[in-house]
VEXDREN-2710 file (C-alpha; in Angstrom, 1 decimal):
% VEXDREN-2710
k/r/px/py/pz
1/MET/43.3/57.0/50.6
2/ALA/42.9/58.1/54.2
3/GLU/42.0/61.6/53.0
4/VAL/39.4/60.3/50.6
5/ALA/37.9/58.1/53.3
6/ALA/37.7/61.0/55.6
7/ASN/35.8/63.0/52.9
8/LEU/33.4/60.1/52.4
9/GLN/32.8/59.3/56.0
10/PRO/29.6/61.4/56.3
11/ALA/28.1/59.3/53.5
12/TYR/28.9/56.1/55.2
13/THR/27.6/57.4/58.5
14/GLU/24.3/58.5/56.8
15/LEU/24.1/55.1/55.0
16/ILE/24.1/53.4/58.4
17/ARG/21.5/55.8/59.8
18/GLN/19.2/55.1/56.8
19/ALA/19.7/51.4/57.2
20/ALA/18.5/51.6/60.8
21/GLN/15.1/52.8/59.6
22/GLY/14.6/49.7/57.3
23/GLU/11.5/47.6/57.4
24/VAL/13.7/44.4/57.1
25/LEU/17.3/43.9/58.1
26/HIS/19.3/41.0/57.0
27/ASN/22.6/40.1/58.8
28/ASP/25.3/37.5/58.7
29/ASP/29.1/37.1/59.4
30/THR/32.1/35.9/57.6
31/ARG/35.6/35.5/59.0
32/ALA/38.3/38.2/58.5
33/THR/41.9/38.8/59.6
34/ILE/43.4/42.0/61.0
35/LEU/47.1/41.6/61.6
36/ALA/47.2/44.1/64.4
37/PHE/44.7/41.9/66.3
38/ALA/46.7/38.7/65.6
39/ARG/50.2/39.8/66.7
40/GLY/51.2/40.2/70.3
41/PRO/52.9/43.3/71.6
42/THR/56.4/44.0/70.2
43/GLU/59.4/44.7/72.5
44/GLY/58.8/48.0/74.3
45/GLU/55.1/48.0/73.9
46/PRO/52.9/47.6/77.1
47/SER/51.4/44.1/77.4
48/GLN/47.7/43.9/77.5
49/GLU/45.4/41.2/78.7
50/SER/44.2/38.8/76.0
51/PRO/40.8/39.9/74.7
52/ALA/37.9/37.7/75.7
53/ARG/37.2/37.1/72.0
54/THR/40.1/36.3/69.6
55/GLY/38.1/35.9/66.4
56/THR/37.7/38.7/63.8
57/PHE/34.7/39.0/61.5
58/THR/33.1/41.0/58.8
59/SER/29.4/41.5/59.3
60/GLY/27.1/42.3/56.4
61/ILE/23.9/44.1/57.2
62/VAL/21.5/44.7/54.4
63/ALA/18.4/46.8/55.1
64/ILE/15.4/46.9/52.9
65/ARG/13.9/50.4/53.1
66/GLU/11.2/51.6/50.7
67/GLY/12.1/48.8/48.3
68/ARG/15.8/49.5/48.0
69/GLU/18.8/47.6/49.5
70/ILE/21.2/49.5/51.8
71/ALA/24.3/47.5/52.5
72/CYS/26.7/48.2/55.5
73/PHE/29.8/46.2/56.3
74/PHE/31.7/46.2/59.6
75/THR/35.0/44.4/60.3
76/GLY/36.4/43.8/63.8
77/ARG/35.9/41.7/67.0
78/GLN/32.1/42.1/67.1
79/HIS/29.6/39.5/65.9
80/ALA/26.7/40.3/63.6
81/HIS/24.2/40.8/66.5
82/GLU/26.5/43.4/68.1
83/ASN/26.9/45.3/64.9
84/LEU/23.2/45.1/64.3
85/ALA/22.6/46.5/67.7
86/ASP/24.9/49.4/67.0
87/VAL/22.9/50.1/63.8
88/LEU/19.5/49.9/65.6
89/ARG/20.6/52.4/68.2
90/GLN/20.0/55.0/65.4
91/ARG/16.5/53.7/64.6
92/ALA/13.7/56.3/65.1
93/ALA/11.8/55.7/68.3
94/ALA/8.5/56.1/66.5
95/LEU/9.2/53.1/64.3
96/GLY/8.1/49.7/65.4
97/PRO/10.5/46.7/65.6
98/PRO/11.9/45.7/62.3
99/ILE/11.9/42.2/60.8
100/GLN/15.3/40.7/61.2
101/MET/16.3/37.9/58.8
102/CYS/19.2/35.7/59.7
103/ASP/20.2/32.0/60.2
104/ALA/19.5/30.4/63.5
105/LEU/22.9/31.1/65.2
106/ALA/22.4/32.9/68.5
107/ARG/25.2/35.3/67.7
108/ASN/23.0/36.9/65.0
109/VAL/20.2/38.2/67.2
110/PRO/20.6/41.4/69.2
111/ALA/19.8/41.0/72.9
112/THR/19.1/44.7/73.6
113/PHE/16.6/45.5/70.8
114/GLU/13.2/44.1/69.9
115/VAL/13.0/42.5/66.5
116/ILE/10.5/40.3/64.6
117/LEU/12.8/37.3/64.1
118/ALA/12.7/35.4/60.8
119/ASN/15.0/32.5/60.1
120/CYS/16.5/31.5/56.7
121/LEU/14.5/28.8/55.0
122/ALA/17.3/28.3/52.4
123/HIS/19.6/27.4/55.3
124/ALA/17.2/24.7/56.5
125/ARG/16.6/23.5/53.0
126/ARG/20.3/23.1/52.3
127/GLN/20.6/20.5/55.1
128/PHE/18.1/18.3/53.2
129/VAL/19.8/18.9/49.8
130/GLU/23.1/17.7/51.3
131/ILE/21.6/14.4/52.6
132/ALA/19.3/13.7/49.7
133/PRO/21.5/10.9/48.3
134/ALA/21.3/9.0/51.5
135/PHE/17.6/9.7/52.3
136/PRO/16.0/10.4/48.9
137/ASP/12.3/9.6/49.7
138/GLU/12.2/11.6/52.9
139/CYS/14.1/14.6/51.5
140/ARG/11.9/14.7/48.5
141/VAL/8.9/15.5/50.7
142/VAL/10.7/18.5/52.2
143/LEU/12.3/19.7/49.0
144/GLU/9.2/19.5/46.9
145/THR/7.2/21.4/49.5
146/LEU/9.7/24.2/49.7
147/ARG/10.0/24.3/45.9
148/GLU/6.2/25.1/45.8
149/VAL/6.6/27.7/48.5
150/TYR/9.4/29.4/46.5
151/HIS/7.3/29.2/43.4
152/HIS/4.5/31.2/45.1
153/ASP/7.0/33.7/46.4
154/ALA/8.4/34.2/42.8
155/THR/4.8/34.7/41.6
156/ALA/4.3/37.4/44.2
157/LYS/7.5/39.2/43.1
158/ALA/6.7/38.9/39.4
159/GLU/3.2/40.4/39.9
160/GLY/4.7/43.2/42.1
161/LEU/2.4/42.4/45.0
162/THR/2.4/44.6/48.1
163/PRO/3.7/43.0/51.3
164/ALA/0.1/42.6/52.5
165/ALA/-1.0/41.0/49.2
166/ARG/2.1/38.7/49.2
167/LEU/1.2/37.6/52.8
168/ALA/-2.4/36.8/51.7
169/LEU/-1.0/34.8/48.7
170/HIS/1.3/32.8/50.9
171/GLN/-1.4/32.2/53.5
172/GLU/-3.8/30.8/50.8
173/TRP/-1.3/28.7/48.8
174/SER/1.8/28.1/50.9
175/GLY/-0.1/27.8/54.2
176/PRO/-1.6/24.3/53.5
177/LEU/1.7/23.0/52.2
178/ILE/3.6/24.2/55.3
179/ARG/0.9/22.7/57.6
180/ALA/1.1/19.4/55.8
181/LEU/4.9/19.4/56.1
182/HIS/4.8/20.1/59.8
183/ALA/2.4/17.2/60.3
184/TRP/4.8/15.0/58.3
185/LEU/7.8/16.1/60.3
186/THR/5.9/15.5/63.6
187/ALA/4.9/12.0/62.5
188/GLN/8.5/11.1/61.6
189/VAL/9.5/11.7/65.2
190/ALA/6.4/10.5/67.0
191/GLU/6.2/7.3/65.1
192/ARG/10.0/6.7/65.3
193/LYS/10.5/6.6/61.6
194/VAL/13.8/8.4/61.9
195/GLU/16.8/7.9/64.1
196/PRO/17.2/11.2/66.1
197/ASN/21.0/11.2/65.9
198/SER/21.1/10.5/62.1
199/ARG/21.7/13.3/59.7
200/LEU/18.1/13.2/58.7
201/GLY/17.0/13.3/62.3
202/LYS/19.1/16.3/62.9
203/ALA/17.8/18.1/59.8
204/ILE/14.2/17.4/60.9
205/ALA/15.0/18.6/64.5
206/TYR/16.4/21.8/63.1
207/LEU/13.2/22.5/61.1
208/ARG/11.0/21.7/64.1
209/THR/13.1/23.7/66.6
210/HIS/13.0/26.8/64.5
211/TRP/9.6/26.3/62.9
212/GLU/8.1/29.6/64.0
213/PRO/10.8/32.0/62.7
214/LEU/11.3/29.8/59.6
215/THR/7.6/30.3/58.7
216/ARG/7.4/34.0/59.6
217/PHE/6.5/34.8/56.0
218/LEU/3.1/33.2/56.7
219/HIS/2.3/35.6/59.6
220/VAL/4.1/38.9/59.0
221/ALA/3.7/41.0/55.9
222/GLY/7.1/41.6/54.3
223/ALA/9.0/38.8/56.1
224/PRO/11.4/37.2/53.5
225/LEU/11.8/33.5/53.0
226/ASP/15.6/33.5/53.3
227/ASN/18.8/35.4/54.0
228/ASN/20.2/35.2/50.5
229/VAL/20.3/39.0/50.4
230/ALA/23.0/39.1/53.2
231/GLU/24.8/36.0/51.9
232/ARG/25.1/37.6/48.5
233/ALA/26.4/40.8/50.0
234/LEU/29.0/38.9/52.0
235/THR/30.4/37.4/48.8
236/LYS/32.0/40.9/48.3
237/ALA/33.8/40.6/51.6
238/ILE/34.9/37.0/50.8
239/LEU/36.2/38.0/47.3
240/HIS/38.2/40.9/49.0
241/ARG/39.6/38.4/51.6
242/LYS/40.7/36.0/48.9
243/ALA/42.4/38.8/46.9
244/SER/44.1/40.7/49.8
245/LEU/44.2/38.0/52.5
246/PHE/44.1/40.4/55.5
247/PHE/43.9/44.0/56.8
248/LYS/47.0/45.4/58.5
249/THR/45.1/47.6/61.0
250/GLU/41.6/48.1/62.3
251/ARG/41.6/51.5/60.6
252/GLY/42.4/49.9/57.3
253/ALA/39.5/47.5/57.8
254/HIS/37.2/50.4/58.5
255/VAL/38.3/52.1/55.2
256/ALA/37.5/48.9/53.3
257/ASP/34.1/48.7/55.0
258/LEU/33.3/52.2/54.0
259/PHE/34.2/51.8/50.4
260/MET/32.5/48.4/50.1
261/SER/29.3/49.7/51.7
262/LEU/29.1/52.6/49.4
263/ILE/30.0/50.7/46.2
264/TYR/27.8/47.7/46.9
265/THR/24.8/49.9/47.8
266/CYS/25.4/51.8/44.5
267/GLN/25.3/48.4/42.6
268/ARG/22.0/47.4/44.4
269/THR/20.3/50.8/43.8
270/GLY/21.3/51.3/40.2
271/ALA/24.0/54.0/40.6
272/ASP/27.4/54.1/38.9
273/PRO/29.9/53.6/41.8
274/PHE/32.7/55.4/39.9
275/HIS/30.5/58.4/39.1
276/TYR/29.1/58.5/42.6
277/LEU/32.4/58.4/44.4
278/THR/33.8/61.0/42.1
279/ALA/30.9/63.3/42.7
280/LEU/31.2/62.9/46.5
281/GLN/34.9/63.9/46.4
282/ALA/34.1/66.9/44.2
283/HIS/31.4/68.1/46.6
284/ALA/33.0/67.1/49.9
285/ALA/32.0/70.3/51.7
286/ALA/28.3/69.9/50.6
287/LEU/28.4/66.2/51.6
288/GLY/29.5/67.1/55.1
289/ALA/26.8/69.7/55.4
290/ALA/23.9/67.5/54.2
291/PRO/24.9/63.9/53.8
292/ARG/21.3/62.6/53.2
293/ASP/21.4/64.6/49.9
294/TRP/24.4/62.6/48.7
295/LEU/23.3/59.0/49.0
296/PRO/23.5/56.7/46.0
297/TRP/19.8/57.2/45.3
298/THR/19.7/61.0/46.0
299/TYR/22.9/62.4/44.7
300/ARG/21.9/62.7/41.1
301/GLU/19.0/65.0/42.0
302/THR/21.3/67.0/44.2
303/LEU/23.8/67.4/41.4
304/ALA/21.0/68.5/39.1
305/ARG/19.9/71.1/41.6
306/SER/23.4/72.4/42.0
307/ASP/23.9/72.6/38.3
308/ALA/20.7/74.6/37.9
309/VAL/21.9/77.3/40.4
310/PRO/23.7/80.0/38.5
311/SER/27.2/80.9/39.9
312/ALA/27.6/84.2/41.6
END
């Protein structure tokens, strides 16, 4: 397995570089366990100071570039914002800041790179779904408004609209809905119709506090509504965690990240993971020389070219 991972490393490295050039980058975290991090030094090993951070995480970063999803997974001590910063260090200087979609946790936003921040509307919506039995009338206002917004977004996708055309559609149809919702939220607080410390009050406060990034889709072409892309990707890491429970070493976690990144990107770009990984191993030398020719969406063309060249 270690030898195979070493052969495939150039593809993983190139996948990360390609993700860095994305127009939109989704990111999120889930917990992970690496036994080598959890145990203390054994007898005879030099003792080390306890790390400032004891948690271990798997970050999922899914870039949208030229209409395709590129998934990269990273497991270790770092939070999602630190892994995203590592990815963005490979972004071409000529490109402007990407749209970053995440939930509103501070640990998701890189401090050292400029991004156009968009927050997850589904995350905000979920808070009202959870309290709807206790506050049915108030939650209905929010949920029905967001249902209409999602309907307009689905229409844009079904019609294959460009990012600019999608933005215009949302501004025309979703804009009035969102402005009316904002006025309603403001009135609930200003007129003291809601207890600030109640679950409803906290859900409203979350919406109002993060209003600008939550409604980025009304102002920036290509800004998504939610972070479901990253959450869907992280289900792969969660299933792996449920099946295997932990990684023994950081190196083992890296190997899992490599395979999961390549396999999931294959699934999202329509490539056969088994055929792809087999082709990479059979052409390991060529992969090392030109990794961009051996990505899930380019390798078939590369294979066709190599088959067309007569042997010496």
